[in-house]
A tleap script that builds the chain and sets N, CA, C and O, in Angstrom:
source leaprc.protein.ff14SB
mol = sequence {
  NMET ASN HIE GLN LEU LYS VAL PRO ASP PRO
  GLU VAL ARG ALA GLN SER VAL ALA LYS MET
  GLN GLU LEU CYS ASN ARG TRP ASP ASN LEU
  ILE GLN SER THR GLU ASP LEU ILE ALA GLN
  LEU ASP GLU GLN ILE LEU GLN GLN PRO ASN
  GLU ILE TYR ARG LEU LYS ARG GLY LYS GLN
  VAL ARG ARG CASN
}
set mol.1.N position { 4.900 52.060 231.543 }
set mol.1.CA position { 5.391 51.578 231.528 }
set mol.1.C position { 6.574 50.592 233.011 }
set mol.1.O position { 7.265 51.053 233.919 }
set mol.2.N position { 6.289 49.211 232.589 }
set mol.2.CA position { 5.954 48.180 233.570 }
set mol.2.C position { 7.429 47.851 233.397 }
set mol.2.O position { 7.074 46.997 232.585 }
set mol.3.N position { 8.634 47.743 233.402 }
set mol.3.CA position { 9.523 46.970 232.971 }
set mol.3.C position { 9.937 45.945 234.118 }
set mol.3.O position { 10.679 46.596 234.854 }
set mol.4.N position { 9.791 44.411 234.715 }
set mol.4.CA position { 9.710 43.987 235.543 }
set mol.4.C position { 11.229 42.864 235.247 }
set mol.4.O position { 11.101 42.323 234.148 }
set mol.5.N position { 12.296 42.521 235.827 }
set mol.5.CA position { 13.517 42.173 235.817 }
set mol.5.C position { 13.246 40.316 236.043 }
set mol.5.O position { 13.073 39.759 237.127 }
set mol.6.N position { 13.281 39.625 234.619 }
set mol.6.CA position { 12.566 38.312 234.558 }
set mol.6.C position { 14.315 37.558 236.104 }
set mol.6.O position { 15.470 37.967 236.222 }
set mol.7.N position { 13.861 36.892 236.563 }
set mol.7.CA position { 14.856 35.611 237.335 }
set mol.7.C position { 14.859 34.440 236.561 }
set mol.7.O position { 13.855 33.733 236.472 }
set mol.8.N position { 16.689 34.001 235.583 }
set mol.8.CA position { 16.474 33.063 235.548 }
set mol.8.C position { 16.266 31.998 235.939 }
set mol.8.O position { 16.080 31.799 237.140 }
set mol.9.N position { 16.234 30.781 234.809 }
set mol.9.CA position { 16.015 29.439 235.590 }
set mol.9.C position { 16.754 28.605 236.166 }
set mol.9.O position { 17.639 28.371 235.343 }
set mol.10.N position { 16.934 28.031 237.039 }
set mol.10.CA position { 18.583 27.554 237.549 }
set mol.10.C position { 19.164 27.593 236.418 }
set mol.10.O position { 19.827 28.575 236.086 }
set mol.11.N position { 19.004 26.503 235.624 }
set mol.11.CA position { 19.888 26.060 234.874 }
set mol.11.C position { 20.474 27.440 234.218 }
set mol.11.O position { 21.704 27.448 234.197 }
set mol.12.N position { 20.058 28.218 233.859 }
set mol.12.CA position { 20.907 29.200 232.741 }
set mol.12.C position { 21.144 30.041 233.673 }
set mol.12.O position { 21.808 30.912 233.111 }
set mol.13.N position { 20.949 30.486 235.341 }
set mol.13.CA position { 21.675 30.905 235.939 }
set mol.13.C position { 23.395 30.110 236.424 }
set mol.13.O position { 24.487 30.563 236.767 }
set mol.14.N position { 22.931 29.007 236.245 }
set mol.14.CA position { 24.487 28.536 237.137 }
set mol.14.C position { 25.170 27.955 235.448 }
set mol.14.O position { 26.125 27.288 235.846 }
set mol.15.N position { 25.199 27.866 234.128 }
set mol.15.CA position { 25.349 27.962 233.279 }
set mol.15.C position { 26.528 29.310 233.034 }
set mol.15.O position { 27.706 29.171 232.703 }
set mol.16.N position { 25.820 30.578 233.303 }
set mol.16.CA position { 26.389 31.709 233.669 }
set mol.16.C position { 27.583 31.609 235.078 }
set mol.16.O position { 28.772 31.853 234.875 }
set mol.17.N position { 27.248 31.360 235.982 }
set mol.17.CA position { 27.534 31.208 237.118 }
set mol.17.C position { 28.828 30.446 236.474 }
set mol.17.O position { 29.902 30.903 236.862 }
set mol.18.N position { 28.897 29.382 235.574 }
set mol.18.CA position { 30.146 28.927 235.356 }
set mol.18.C position { 31.246 29.275 234.318 }
set mol.18.O position { 32.398 28.941 234.596 }
set mol.19.N position { 31.018 29.868 233.233 }
set mol.19.CA position { 30.970 31.069 232.757 }
set mol.19.C position { 32.286 31.723 233.077 }
set mol.19.O position { 33.387 31.580 232.545 }
set mol.20.N position { 31.878 32.508 234.119 }
set mol.20.CA position { 31.980 33.452 235.018 }
set mol.20.C position { 32.973 33.054 235.341 }
set mol.20.O position { 33.965 33.763 235.169 }
set mol.21.N position { 33.109 31.628 235.999 }
set mol.21.CA position { 34.490 31.259 236.920 }
set mol.21.C position { 35.078 31.005 235.930 }
set mol.21.O position { 35.698 32.023 235.622 }
set mol.22.N position { 35.276 30.148 235.157 }
set mol.22.CA position { 36.134 29.305 233.908 }
set mol.22.C position { 36.691 31.103 233.199 }
set mol.22.O position { 37.657 31.204 232.442 }
set mol.23.N position { 35.915 32.226 233.618 }
set mol.23.CA position { 36.323 33.645 232.772 }
set mol.23.C position { 37.435 33.920 234.252 }
set mol.23.O position { 38.654 33.992 234.094 }
set mol.24.N position { 36.903 34.025 235.377 }
set mol.24.CA position { 38.155 34.613 236.087 }
set mol.24.C position { 39.082 33.757 236.039 }
set mol.24.O position { 40.277 34.038 235.955 }
set mol.25.N position { 38.462 32.287 236.102 }
set mol.25.CA position { 40.554 31.774 236.371 }
set mol.25.C position { 41.107 32.224 235.586 }
set mol.25.O position { 42.166 32.851 235.625 }
set mol.26.N position { 40.441 31.954 234.738 }
set mol.26.CA position { 41.665 32.136 233.176 }
set mol.26.C position { 42.348 33.582 233.023 }
set mol.26.O position { 43.279 33.813 232.251 }
set mol.27.N position { 41.575 34.784 234.118 }
set mol.27.CA position { 42.365 36.058 233.991 }
set mol.27.C position { 43.153 36.344 235.526 }
set mol.27.O position { 43.767 37.371 235.818 }
set mol.28.N position { 42.919 34.964 236.528 }
set mol.28.CA position { 44.188 34.450 237.107 }
set mol.28.C position { 45.198 33.918 236.545 }
set mol.28.O position { 46.227 33.929 237.220 }
set mol.29.N position { 45.243 33.504 235.639 }
set mol.29.CA position { 46.111 32.408 235.129 }
set mol.29.C position { 47.066 33.774 234.763 }
set mol.29.O position { 48.077 34.040 235.414 }
set mol.30.N position { 46.687 34.424 233.858 }
set mol.30.CA position { 47.070 35.087 232.480 }
set mol.30.C position { 47.582 36.038 233.672 }
set mol.30.O position { 48.662 36.246 233.120 }
set mol.31.N position { 47.690 36.838 234.947 }
set mol.31.CA position { 47.403 37.657 235.990 }
set mol.31.C position { 48.960 37.178 236.373 }
set mol.31.O position { 49.923 37.945 236.352 }
set mol.32.N position { 49.017 35.825 236.711 }
set mol.32.CA position { 50.291 35.372 237.673 }
set mol.32.C position { 51.051 35.064 236.393 }
set mol.32.O position { 52.261 35.281 236.329 }
set mol.33.N position { 50.325 34.534 235.315 }
set mol.33.CA position { 52.322 34.856 233.576 }
set mol.33.C position { 52.889 35.448 233.879 }
set mol.33.O position { 54.015 35.361 234.370 }
set mol.34.N position { 51.668 36.944 233.470 }
set mol.34.CA position { 52.244 38.213 233.377 }
set mol.34.C position { 53.507 38.575 234.678 }
set mol.34.O position { 54.620 38.937 234.297 }
set mol.35.N position { 53.191 38.427 236.330 }
set mol.35.CA position { 53.269 38.712 237.176 }
set mol.35.C position { 55.112 37.773 237.464 }
set mol.35.O position { 55.893 37.790 238.416 }
set mol.36.N position { 55.142 37.096 236.147 }
set mol.36.CA position { 56.071 35.698 236.705 }
set mol.36.C position { 56.938 36.457 235.668 }
set mol.36.O position { 58.048 36.953 235.865 }
set mol.37.N position { 56.277 36.450 234.623 }
set mol.37.CA position { 57.341 37.620 233.186 }
set mol.37.C position { 58.221 38.662 234.236 }
set mol.37.O position { 59.340 38.746 234.741 }
set mol.38.N position { 56.754 39.480 234.194 }
set mol.38.CA position { 57.728 40.918 235.307 }
set mol.38.C position { 58.827 40.161 235.987 }
set mol.38.O position { 59.891 40.171 235.368 }
set mol.39.N position { 58.807 39.304 237.475 }
set mol.39.CA position { 59.537 39.116 237.982 }
set mol.39.C position { 60.932 38.389 237.251 }
set mol.39.O position { 62.010 38.456 237.843 }
set mol.40.N position { 60.825 37.739 236.014 }
set mol.40.CA position { 61.792 37.137 235.914 }
set mol.40.C position { 62.750 38.051 234.719 }
set mol.40.O position { 63.900 37.818 234.347 }
set mol.41.N position { 61.871 39.087 234.317 }
set mol.41.CA position { 62.358 40.332 232.936 }
set mol.41.C position { 63.406 41.370 234.171 }
set mol.41.O position { 64.499 41.884 233.934 }
set mol.42.N position { 62.462 41.429 235.723 }
set mol.42.CA position { 63.905 42.582 236.749 }
set mol.42.C position { 65.106 42.122 236.653 }
set mol.42.O position { 66.193 42.597 236.321 }
set mol.43.N position { 64.328 40.047 237.367 }
set mol.43.CA position { 65.641 39.526 237.716 }
set mol.43.C position { 67.164 39.661 236.579 }
set mol.43.O position { 68.372 39.644 236.815 }
set mol.44.N position { 66.403 39.786 235.385 }
set mol.44.CA position { 67.571 39.510 234.044 }
set mol.44.C position { 67.952 41.552 233.651 }
set mol.44.O position { 68.860 41.872 232.883 }
set mol.45.N position { 67.115 42.531 234.312 }
set mol.45.CA position { 67.372 43.731 234.399 }
set mol.45.C position { 68.359 43.813 235.383 }
set mol.45.O position { 68.862 44.936 235.425 }
set mol.46.N position { 68.815 43.011 236.196 }
set mol.46.CA position { 69.117 42.976 237.460 }
set mol.46.C position { 70.937 42.519 237.262 }
set mol.46.O position { 71.928 42.657 237.979 }
set mol.47.N position { 70.729 42.040 236.151 }
set mol.47.CA position { 71.753 40.706 235.928 }
set mol.47.C position { 72.933 41.844 234.238 }
set mol.47.O position { 73.750 41.231 233.552 }
set mol.48.N position { 72.663 43.284 234.036 }
set mol.48.CA position { 72.973 43.613 233.121 }
set mol.48.C position { 74.085 44.205 233.645 }
set mol.48.O position { 74.232 44.719 234.754 }
set mol.49.N position { 74.760 44.098 232.851 }
set mol.49.CA position { 76.711 45.296 233.114 }
set mol.49.C position { 75.903 46.810 233.560 }
set mol.49.O position { 76.121 47.314 234.662 }
set mol.50.N position { 75.271 47.233 232.890 }
set mol.50.CA position { 74.810 48.546 233.005 }
set mol.50.C position { 73.834 49.070 234.220 }
set mol.50.O position { 73.857 50.149 234.813 }
set mol.51.N position { 72.852 47.786 234.408 }
set mol.51.CA position { 72.353 47.800 235.470 }
set mol.51.C position { 73.385 48.061 237.036 }
set mol.51.O position { 73.058 48.790 237.972 }
set mol.52.N position { 74.349 47.432 236.959 }
set mol.52.CA position { 74.905 46.832 237.690 }
set mol.52.C position { 75.541 48.165 238.415 }
set mol.52.O position { 75.379 48.529 239.579 }
set mol.53.N position { 76.412 48.862 237.238 }
set mol.53.CA position { 76.700 49.561 237.166 }
set mol.53.C position { 76.088 51.365 238.262 }
set mol.53.O position { 76.422 52.242 239.058 }
set mol.54.N position { 74.871 50.728 237.276 }
set mol.54.CA position { 74.106 52.041 238.041 }
set mol.54.C position { 73.563 51.726 239.673 }
set mol.54.O position { 72.838 52.506 240.291 }
set mol.55.N position { 74.085 50.396 240.226 }
set mol.55.CA position { 73.943 50.484 241.511 }
set mol.55.C position { 74.017 50.860 242.212 }
set mol.55.O position { 73.378 51.397 243.118 }
set mol.56.N position { 76.010 50.346 241.522 }
set mol.56.CA position { 76.910 50.858 242.983 }
set mol.56.C position { 77.395 51.611 242.281 }
set mol.56.O position { 78.625 51.632 242.304 }
set mol.57.N position { 76.604 52.675 241.239 }
set mol.57.CA position { 76.800 54.421 241.463 }
set mol.57.C position { 75.713 54.849 242.790 }
set mol.57.O position { 75.927 55.495 243.816 }
set mol.58.N position { 74.586 54.243 242.314 }
set mol.58.CA position { 73.393 55.599 242.829 }
set mol.58.C position { 74.060 54.567 244.967 }
set mol.58.O position { 73.402 55.012 245.907 }
set mol.59.N position { 74.465 54.156 245.117 }
set mol.59.CA position { 74.505 53.523 246.122 }
set mol.59.C position { 75.768 54.211 246.850 }
set mol.59.O position { 75.742 54.275 248.079 }
set mol.60.N position { 76.799 54.695 246.191 }
set mol.60.CA position { 78.410 55.640 246.114 }
set mol.60.C position { 77.758 57.316 246.566 }
set mol.60.O position { 78.367 58.108 247.286 }
set mol.61.N position { 76.529 57.542 245.997 }
set mol.61.CA position { 76.232 59.050 245.365 }
set mol.61.C position { 75.723 59.005 246.572 }
set mol.61.O position { 76.041 60.083 247.074 }
set mol.62.N position { 75.090 58.367 247.377 }
set mol.62.CA position { 74.391 57.803 248.744 }
set mol.62.C position { 74.843 57.920 249.616 }
set mol.62.O position { 74.305 58.515 250.550 }
set mol.63.N position { 76.218 57.315 249.686 }
set mol.63.CA position { 77.008 57.395 250.964 }
set mol.63.C position { 77.791 58.698 251.246 }
set mol.63.O position { 78.366 58.736 252.334 }
set mol.64.N position { 77.931 60.064 250.209 }
set mol.64.CA position { 78.614 60.628 249.771 }
set mol.64.C position { 77.659 62.115 249.864 }
set mol.64.O position { 78.113 63.169 249.418 }
savepdb mol mol.pdb
quit
């Protein structure tokens, strides 16, 4: 059993590299979009009356 791996020709390798770079760029964009959405949601949560009350109450409890 002699399984030798063949090195693909330069054109095939270049295509594979281009596809992988495109996938990485797409993932980077998705990750950035997700982080932006999380930041927006965090900001909205902090503006909610219940959250404002909870944060103020937490500061009061820590002082005592």
